[in-house]
C-alpha positions as CSV (number, residue, x, y, z in Angstrom):
1,X,0.1,-0.2,0.1
2,X,1.1,3.1,-1.1
3,X,0.7,6.4,1.4
4,X,2.3,9.8,1.9
5,X,4.2,10.0,5.6
6,X,5.5,13.0,6.7
7,X,7.9,11.9,9.9
8,X,7.8,14.1,13.3
9,X,10.6,16.3,13.7
10,X,10.6,19.3,16.0
11,X,6.6,19.0,15.8
12,X,4.8,15.4,16.5
13,X,1.5,16.8,14.4
14,X,1.5,14.9,11.6
15,X,-0.5,13.2,8.9
16,X,-1.0,10.6,6.4
17,X,-2.6,10.0,3.6
18,X,-3.8,6.7,2.4
19,X,-5.6,5.3,-0.8
20,X,-8.7,5.4,-1.7
21,X,-11.0,3.9,0.9
22,X,-14.5,2.3,0.6
23,X,-16.9,3.1,3.6
24,X,-19.3,-0.5,4.8
25,X,-22.0,1.4,3.1
26,X,-20.3,2.1,-0.1
27,X,-19.4,5.1,-2.2
28,X,-15.7,5.3,-2.2
29,X,-13.3,8.2,-1.0
30,X,-10.8,8.5,-3.3
31,X,-8.3,9.2,-0.5
32,X,-8.2,9.5,3.2
33,X,-6.3,12.2,4.6
34,X,-5.3,11.3,8.9
35,X,-4.2,13.9,11.0
36,X,-2.7,12.7,14.3
37,X,-0.4,13.5,17.4
38,X,2.4,11.5,19.2
39,X,3.6,12.1,22.2
40,X,6.7,9.7,23.4
41,X,8.6,7.1,21.6
42,X,7.5,4.0,19.8
43,X,9.8,1.1,21.1
44,X,11.8,-1.3,18.6
45,X,9.2,-3.8,18.4
46,X,6.3,-1.5,18.0
47,X,4.1,-2.7,21.1
48,X,4.3,0.3,23.2
49,X,1.3,2.4,21.9
50,X,-1.5,3.5,23.8
51,X,-4.5,4.4,21.4
52,X,-6.7,7.3,22.4
53,X,-10.1,8.1,20.5
54,X,-12.0,11.3,21.0
55,X,-15.9,12.0,21.4
56,X,-17.5,13.7,18.5
57,X,-16.1,17.2,18.6
58,X,-12.8,16.2,19.7
59,X,-9.7,16.1,17.9
60,X,-5.9,14.8,17.3
61,X,-4.5,17.3,19.9
62,X,-4.7,15.1,23.2
63,X,-1.9,16.2,25.3
64,X,-0.4,19.8,25.7
65,X,1.7,21.7,23.6
66,X,2.5,24.9,24.2
67,X,-0.4,27.5,24.6
68,X,-2.4,24.7,23.3
69,X,-3.8,22.2,26.3
70,X,-4.7,19.1,25.6
71,X,-8.4,17.8,26.0
72,X,-6.4,14.5,28.3
73,X,-3.4,16.8,28.9
74,X,-3.1,16.3,32.8
75,X,-2.7,12.8,31.7
76,X,-0.1,11.9,29.2
77,X,3.5,13.2,29.7
78,X,6.3,12.2,31.3
79,X,5.9,10.1,34.7
80,X,1.5,10.9,34.3
81,X,-1.0,8.4,34.1
82,X,0.0,7.8,30.4
83,X,3.7,8.0,30.7
84,X,5.6,8.7,28.0
85,X,8.5,7.9,29.2
86,X,7.0,3.9,28.7
87,X,4.2,4.5,26.2
88,X,3.4,5.9,23.1
89,X,0.7,7.8,23.3
90,X,-1.2,8.6,19.9
91,X,-4.5,9.6,18.8
92,X,-5.6,10.7,15.1
93,X,-8.8,13.0,13.9
94,X,-11.3,10.8,12.9
95,X,-12.6,9.7,9.4
96,X,-15.4,12.1,9.1
97,X,-14.2,14.9,11.1
98,X,-13.3,18.3,10.0
99,X,-9.8,19.0,12.0
100,X,-7.1,17.9,9.8
101,X,-9.2,14.3,8.4
102,X,-11.1,13.7,5.5
103,X,-14.7,14.6,5.6
104,X,-17.5,16.7,4.3
105,X,-15.5,20.2,4.5
106,X,-12.5,19.1,2.8
107,X,-12.6,19.0,-0.9
108,X,-12.8,16.4,-3.4
109,X,-9.6,15.6,-4.4
110,X,-8.5,17.7,-7.7
111,X,-11.1,20.0,-7.5
112,X,-11.8,23.2,-5.5
113,X,-15.2,22.1,-4.1
114,X,-16.0,20.4,-1.0
115,X,-17.7,17.4,-0.8
116,X,-20.5,18.6,1.6
117,X,-23.4,16.5,1.9
118,X,-22.4,14.0,-0.5
119,X,-19.4,12.4,1.7
120,X,-20.7,9.0,2.1
121,X,-22.1,7.6,4.8
122,X,-19.7,6.1,7.4
123,X,-19.4,3.8,10.4
124,X,-17.8,3.6,13.4
125,X,-16.3,0.5,12.3
126,X,-15.3,2.8,9.5
127,X,-13.3,5.1,11.7
128,X,-11.8,2.0,13.2
129,X,-10.5,0.5,10.1
130,X,-8.9,4.1,9.0
131,X,-7.3,3.8,11.9
132,X,-5.6,0.5,11.8
133,X,-4.1,1.6,8.3
134,X,-2.3,4.5,9.8
135,X,-1.2,2.7,12.6
136,X,0.5,0.1,10.4
137,X,2.3,3.1,8.1
138,X,3.6,4.1,11.9
139,X,5.1,0.5,12.6
140,X,2.1,-0.1,15.7
141,X,2.6,-4.1,15.9
142,X,0.2,-4.5,18.6
143,X,-1.8,-1.9,21.4
144,X,-0.7,-1.8,24.9
145,X,-4.1,0.1,24.9
146,X,-7.3,1.4,22.9
147,X,-9.1,4.1,25.4
148,X,-11.8,6.4,24.4
149,X,-14.7,8.1,26.0
150,X,-18.4,9.0,24.2
151,X,-17.8,8.8,20.7
152,X,-14.2,7.7,21.6
153,X,-15.5,4.6,23.4
154,X,-17.7,3.2,20.4
155,X,-14.7,3.0,18.6
156,X,-12.4,1.3,21.6
157,X,-15.4,-1.1,21.8
158,X,-15.3,-1.8,18.1
159,X,-11.3,-2.3,17.8
160,X,-11.8,-4.6,20.8
161,X,-14.2,-6.3,18.4
162,X,-12.5,-6.4,15.0
163,X,-8.8,-6.6,16.0
164,X,-8.9,-8.7,19.0
165,X,-5.4,-9.8,19.0
166,X,-3.9,-6.6,18.6
167,X,-5.9,-5.1,22.0
168,X,-4.0,-6.2,25.5
169,X,-6.5,-3.7,26.9
170,X,-9.8,-1.6,26.2
171,X,-11.0,1.3,28.4
172,X,-14.6,2.3,27.4
173,X,-15.6,5.3,29.3
174,X,-19.3,6.5,29.4
175,X,-20.3,4.3,26.2
176,X,-22.4,1.5,26.0
177,X,-22.2,-1.5,23.6
178,X,-25.5,-0.2,21.3
179,X,-26.3,3.3,21.3
180,X,-29.2,4.2,23.0
181,X,-32.6,5.4,21.9
182,X,-32.3,8.6,24.2
183,X,-29.0,9.1,22.2
184,X,-31.0,8.7,19.3
185,X,-33.6,11.3,20.2
186,X,-31.3,13.6,21.4
187,X,-29.4,13.4,18.2
188,X,-32.4,13.6,15.7
189,X,-33.2,17.0,17.5
190,X,-29.7,18.4,16.9
191,X,-29.8,17.3,13.4
192,X,-33.1,19.0,12.5
193,X,-31.8,22.1,14.3
194,X,-28.9,22.0,11.6
195,X,-30.5,20.8,8.7
196,X,-33.7,23.4,9.1
197,X,-31.4,26.5,9.1
198,X,-32.7,27.9,6.0
199,X,-28.3,28.4,5.6
200,X,-27.9,25.1,5.2
201,X,-28.9,24.5,1.6
202,X,-29.3,20.6,1.7
203,X,-25.8,20.6,3.0
204,X,-24.1,22.2,-0.1
205,X,-23.7,25.4,2.0
206,X,-19.9,26.4,1.2
207,X,-20.9,27.2,-2.7
208,X,-23.2,29.5,-1.4
209,X,-20.7,30.9,0.9
210,X,-22.9,30.6,4.3
211,X,-23.1,28.3,6.8
212,X,-25.8,27.5,9.3
213,X,-24.5,28.9,12.1
214,X,-27.7,29.5,14.0
215,X,-28.6,25.6,13.5
216,X,-25.0,24.4,14.4
217,X,-25.3,26.9,17.4
218,X,-28.9,25.3,18.9
219,X,-27.2,21.5,18.2
220,X,-24.4,22.4,20.3
221,X,-26.6,24.3,23.0
222,X,-28.6,20.8,23.7
223,X,-26.1,18.9,23.5
224,X,-23.9,20.8,26.6
225,X,-27.3,20.1,28.8
226,X,-26.7,16.3,28.0
227,X,-23.5,16.8,28.7
228,X,-23.9,17.8,32.5
229,X,-26.4,17.8,35.4
230,X,-29.2,19.6,36.8
231,X,-27.2,19.9,40.5
232,X,-24.0,21.7,38.4
233,X,-26.8,23.9,36.6
234,X,-28.4,24.6,39.9
235,X,-24.9,25.0,41.6
236,X,-23.5,27.0,38.9
237,X,-26.1,29.4,38.1
238,X,-29.5,28.6,39.4
239,X,-31.3,31.4,38.3
240,X,-28.7,33.8,38.2
241,X,-29.4,36.8,35.7
242,X,-27.0,38.9,34.0
243,X,-26.5,42.8,35.0
244,X,-26.9,43.9,31.0
245,X,-29.9,46.1,30.0
246,X,-31.7,43.2,28.7
247,X,-30.9,40.5,31.2
248,X,-30.8,37.3,30.8
249,X,-30.4,33.7,32.9
250,X,-26.7,32.9,33.2
251,X,-27.1,29.2,32.5
252,X,-28.7,30.8,29.1
253,X,-25.3,32.3,28.4
254,X,-23.2,29.6,29.0
255,X,-25.4,27.9,26.8
256,X,-25.0,29.9,24.1
257,X,-21.3,30.7,24.8
258,X,-20.7,27.1,24.0
259,X,-22.5,27.1,21.1
260,X,-20.4,30.3,19.7
261,X,-17.2,27.9,20.6
262,X,-18.3,25.7,18.3
263,X,-19.7,27.1,15.4
264,X,-16.2,28.8,14.9
265,X,-14.1,25.6,14.8
266,X,-16.5,22.7,13.3
267,X,-18.0,22.1,10.1
268,X,-21.9,21.3,10.3
269,X,-22.0,18.4,8.0
270,X,-19.3,16.7,10.2
271,X,-21.3,17.1,12.8
272,X,-24.5,15.6,11.2
273,X,-21.8,13.0,9.7
274,X,-20.4,11.9,13.1
275,X,-23.8,11.8,14.4
276,X,-25.0,9.1,11.9
277,X,-22.1,7.2,12.8
278,X,-23.1,7.3,16.5
279,X,-26.5,6.5,15.8
280,X,-26.0,3.0,13.9
281,X,-23.3,2.3,16.6
282,X,-24.4,-1.7,17.7
283,X,-21.4,-4.0,17.8
284,X,-23.6,-6.8,17.5
285,X,-24.7,-5.5,14.0
286,X,-24.2,-8.0,11.4
287,X,-22.6,-10.4,13.9
288,X,-25.3,-11.9,14.9
289,X,-25.6,-9.9,18.1
290,X,-23.8,-8.4,20.8
291,X,-22.8,-12.0,22.7
292,X,-21.5,-13.2,19.7
293,X,-19.5,-9.5,19.2
294,X,-18.4,-10.5,23.0
295,X,-17.2,-13.5,21.9
296,X,-14.0,-11.9,19.6
297,X,-12.6,-10.1,22.7
298,X,-9.5,-11.5,24.2
299,X,-8.2,-8.8,25.8
300,X,-9.3,-6.5,29.3
301,X,-12.0,-5.0,28.7
302,X,-12.8,-2.1,31.1
303,X,-16.0,-0.4,31.4
304,X,-16.3,3.5,33.6
305,X,-19.4,5.0,34.4
306,X,-20.2,8.5,35.9
307,X,-22.7,9.5,38.0
308,X,-25.9,11.0,36.0
309,X,-24.5,10.6,32.6
310,X,-27.8,11.6,30.8
311,X,-26.7,9.6,27.9
312,X,-25.1,6.4,29.0
313,X,-26.5,5.7,32.9
314,X,-24.1,4.0,35.3
315,X,-26.3,1.4,35.2
316,X,-26.1,0.5,31.4
317,X,-23.0,0.8,31.8
318,X,-22.9,-1.9,34.8
319,X,-25.2,-4.0,32.6
320,X,-22.9,-4.0,29.6
321,X,-20.3,-5.3,32.0
322,X,-22.3,-7.6,33.6
323,X,-23.0,-9.2,29.6
324,X,-19.2,-9.1,28.7
325,X,-18.5,-11.2,31.5
326,X,-21.7,-13.5,31.2
327,X,-20.4,-14.1,27.9
328,X,-16.6,-14.8,28.7
329,X,-14.7,-11.5,28.4
330,X,-12.5,-10.6,31.3
331,X,-14.6,-7.2,32.2
332,X,-14.4,-5.1,35.2
333,X,-15.9,-1.8,36.0
334,X,-14.7,1.6,37.4
335,X,-17.5,4.4,38.5
336,X,-16.2,8.0,38.5
337,X,-18.2,10.4,41.0
338,X,-19.0,13.7,39.6
339,X,-21.5,16.3,39.3
340,X,-20.3,17.0,35.3
341,X,-22.4,14.3,34.3
342,X,-21.3,12.5,30.8
343,X,-18.3,14.8,30.7
344,X,-16.7,13.7,33.6
345,X,-14.3,11.9,31.5
346,X,-12.8,14.8,30.5
347,X,-12.8,16.5,33.6
348,X,-12.2,14.3,36.6
349,X,-8.2,14.0,36.2
350,X,-7.6,12.7,39.8
351,X,-10.2,9.7,39.4
352,X,-9.3,9.2,35.8
353,X,-5.2,8.7,36.6
354,X,-6.4,6.2,39.2
355,X,-8.3,3.9,37.4
356,X,-5.6,4.6,34.7
357,X,-2.9,3.7,36.8
358,X,-5.2,0.2,37.9
359,X,-6.5,-0.2,34.1
360,X,-2.8,-0.4,32.8
361,X,-1.2,-2.7,35.4
362,X,-4.3,-5.3,35.2
363,X,-2.7,-8.7,33.7
């Protein structure tokens, strides 16, 4: 397989360009650019790598760099839970994203036209297949661990099922083997917020020189409600209003702020593409059920649940663990106590450090 690979020099941010890729549901993507970052060094055997899989609006920047904190920065580095003196920690932007990896906002090769709504439908499994090709190019022969939260947890689960011989350990934070009806419901509302925006133009908004900013903002505002808890909102905001001429409740300002931040950095079609992939997540699909999928898993599977997670309740995470154990998988459950809710997997670093030390030392 021919690829273009730029080796890291002083910068650990790199890319590969893979040849034609065929997603599960057809429609060839002529080439796939994969944006990634690495921390630490790959050993001679190529077997000390830890793959981090990011969530819906995440990217490859998991570790800290000067002036740019990573989404798991406090966990990555010399002497930290993901010790870069021991492990080669890697993270890529997913297929269908908009932070350097090929997605709807990318130009169709040989043109100056973005894919837009014509970008093929992809699955979580397609993301994993692309990651597998990219890791081969880096010389990775085995993964000490695959770890991800939310949509990243979906990817981690698929890694354990698709490539069990490569995964010594799989850490699944705030994600279940099958995407829930509640998750589908929230995604549907977010989807309609975007597609009903007059600036959406059937997904061809780039050709019109606009973007469905209002719709994407509303979608993110709804998403932020699902990522937090009622207790946190009450404690942080209550019914406090601003002191402006036209006062508004602070909780509304908070949601709008996060909506504006996402609009400034994320493509609406990519958001839709990744949500559709999440909607289709079911490790038992085309495998005769979840039990048969679990039967493929070989390494340690660690589920991590969180207090008051609206999207992946702790009881669903515990049920997933019990199901895996019943299928003969070496599966364990860890609980994070937090008022943050779903997003605790991005915020509760002390508890995450404790879990990681146990997870990576387990046989």
